[in-house]
Every structure is written in C-alpha cells, then in structure tokens.
N, C-alpha and C positions, 0 to 999 in steps of 0.2 A: 458133222453130228449135229451141230446145233442145228441144222436144216432139217434132217431125219426129226429130231426131236418136236420140231415146229409144225411138221406134216402129219406127225402120228396125233397131236393134240389137236390138228383141224379137222381131221379124219375122224375121231372122236366126238368132238363137238357136234359135226353133222350128222352122225349115226345116231347121238343122243337126241338132238333138236328133231330128226325125221322120226324119230320112234313113235308109233300111235300103237296103242293097244284095246282091247274092248272096252266099249264104255260100261263104268260101274254101276251099281245101283242106284237109284233115285235117293236123295237124302230127304230126311224127314221133313215134314211141314213145318213152317216157322209159326209164332205166335202171333196172331191177329195183333196189329198195332192198334193204340187208342189213339183219337182224334186230338188229344189234349187231355191235361189234367183238368180236373173238376175246379174252376175258381173259387165256388160256393165252400169247398171242403179246405181252400188254402187259405186259414185265417192267420192275421198276426194281429197282435195287439201290443202295446205298450202301455206300461204302469210306472208312474211315478209316484216318488215319495214311498218308498218300501222301508218300513220299518221291520229288523229285526227283533225276535224275544229272544233272552237268554233262557237255556235250560241249563242248570246248574249241576241237575243228575247226572246230566249226560254231557257235559261241557261242551254245549254246539248251540250256536244262534240258527234259529229257523224262522221260516215264515212259509204260510200256506196260500196259495192264488187258485181259486176256486173258479173254473171256466163259466159256470152259470152265471157269475156276477158278471161277467163279460158278454157273453153270449147266450141271450135267453131263448132263444127261438127253438123249436123243434126239429128243426131241418139240418142243424150243425151235430154231428156227434164225434167223438172222439173215441177211438175203437182202442183196445189195448195193444193190438198190432200196430198203430198209428206211431209215429213220431212226432215226440215234443221237445223241440227245441228251445234254451234259454240262453239269450246274451244280454250281457251287463254292460251298461256304458260305461267307457272309461274316460268321456271327456272329448273336448274339441281339439282336433290337431290342425294346426295353422302351418299354411307352406309358405315356402319361399316367395311363390308369385301371389301372394295375398290372399289367395282362396283358403279356405277350411272345410275340414269335412267331420263329422262324427265318426268317433272310435268304438265299436262296439268288440266284444270276446265272448264265445260260446264258453259255456259253464261247461267243465270244469275250468276253474281259472286259480291259480296260486299265486301268493304274495309271500316273500319273505321279509319279514318283520324284525325288530331287534330280537323278539322274546324267542323267535322259530316260525316257523311254516303256517300260513292257514289258507284254507282253499274252501272257493264256493263251490257245492255241488248241487246236484239238484234229483230226484226221483218225480215221479208221475203214475196217475193213475187216469183212467177216462174220465174222472170228474174234479182232478185237481193237479197240481206241481207244488212240491214241497221245494223250498230253496234251503240248503244249510250251508253255514258257515262252519267249519271244523279247523282244528289245529291240533299241534302236537304241544300244547303246552297250555296251562289256565287261560282260558278266554275271558273271562269276567272282567276284565280290564282293557280291553282290545278298543282301539280309536275308534270313533263313533263313526268317522269317515268310511269306516266298511259295514257300519251296522244300520245306519241312519240314514233317510230322504235317498236311497238307491234308485235306481230307473234300470227297469227292464224291459226285453222286447221277447215275448212270448209267441214261436213260430209252430204251427200245427203244421205236419205234412204228411199227408193219408199215405197209408200203406201202399195204395196203387201209383203213386208217384215215385216212392220210393223203388218198385220194380222197375219203371222204366226210366230212370234219371240215375246219374252218377253225382252227386253234388258234393260241392266241396263245402260241408257244413261248417267249417271253421271261419268261411268269409259271409258275413249275414249278407251283403250286396249279392254275391253270388248266387244265393238261396233264394234272396227274393225275386231276382230275374230269371231263374230257372223255373220259377213257381208262377211266372208274370205278377207278381205284386208289386204295385207304385208306392210311393210312398204314402198318397192319399188315400191309397186301401188301408192303411194301418190304423186301427180303432186305438187312440190315445185316451187312457184315463188318467185324471189330474190323480 
C-alpha cells in the first residue's frame, strides 16, 4: 500500500512538472531606475550648543533651526515632500576592545524622569525645523542636561531617495551609508 501511494505521488509530480500552458500576456514595463541619488541634495549638518527656550503658556521647550543659516546657496532646496530627520547626540559609547563610537538617537526620543515623561519631537517646513521638548508634567524645572548645550544632526533626504531606498532611519550610520555621505561631508556648526 505504501508503494502504491509513493507511485501516485511520483506520477502526479511528473505530470505537474511537465505541464505547460500558453504564455500569458506580457507584464507592465517597470520604472526607469535612477543612476544614483543626487549627492548635492543629500545634506547633513551638525549643530552644537543648541539651547531650548521655555514657553510657559504651552509648557514646552523649543528651538527653531533655520536651514538658510547653514545652506545659503540657491542650489539647495528643501521641498515639503522631502524628509528631514533629526538625530540627538546621546554621548560616546566605549567598547570592551578599547574603541568608542558616538551614539545618535532619531527623534522622537523619550526619557522617563522622576516627575514623569519627556519627549523630544520635531516638525519641519521647507525653511526650518522646530525641535520640541514636551512632557506630561510642568517642565519649568527639568534638568538643563535636556535643554542646554545639545548636539543635533539634521539629515535632508530628497523625496526621490525615499522612492528608491528603504532606509532604516533609526540608524544614522545606515542612513549616511545609503545616501553615500561620509563623516567629512557633514557640515559642523559650533
């Protein structure tokens, strides 16, 4: 009985493999690929010593970073559909092998403090990015370690890059690598 079942399976397999039908209709043409992402539109700048201002009416800290302060050429344009990613510097991580590496976190980023929760968030236009510190308690007295002398990296990703790339935006190094941006290409502003 086992042999008959095995013969049936072999015969059905051969019939299935040998079957050919008429060729189906041709598929749609694909999109033309891009030769690469325009490096001129992939800009990154690092801004140090950012201090937040407290707005007691809204109970938030905020700061506005205006793009024209960093890129005053007419060839660079941020469109409303482009992505603007903001990363906050978390410090240097030392490894067991003696090496170290900078740690960056994509905003939004939350912190749990004794009083409650605070969160860095941001919104952007084609002209600037506003970074907020929001919370679920009165923020008037939060530690200056969150509000003073902060270091941020702002990454502009043109919409065309978003269409052709699947970026792991949570990892700054992966974003820079995908966009072919080297550390030396990052404009640093004291």
